[in-house]
C-alpha positions, 0 to 999 in steps of 0.5 A: 228610615223615617217615621210617618204617623198617620191619622185619617178622619172621614168627614162626610158621609158617614151615618154611624160610627161604625160606618166611619170606622170602616173607612178607617179599617181599610185605611189601616188594611192598606198599611198592612199590605204596604209591606212596611213596618208599622204599630197602630194606635188609638188615634193614628198609625206609625209606619217606618220606612224610606221617605219616599215610600212613607210619603207615597203610602201617606197619599194612598191612604188619605185617597181610601175614603174618596174610593168608599164615598165620602166627600171631606177627608181630613188627614194628618201627616207627620214625620219624623226623620234623624241623621242616620235613621229612625225606627219604632223600636229605637223611638220607643225603647224606653217606654216599653 
């Protein structure tokens, strides 16, 4: 079990902040439909699951803005892995 942190930034074209959030909302919707445990944060979404599934989901999420007409996208994807596995709840247990 790993944690993947995904932040998608559609760069262009979008005319307004509202249009940008429409793209981000579609990315979040794909994450919700993935079946993986997730937690939405202010700047990124954390996903918990099998390494291969988390990587595959990050790839799909990165491609969503292109499907919606964006010409350029920056995606920041970070993996946290620990021998024996890691969960969102375990990582945040001291902060909740």
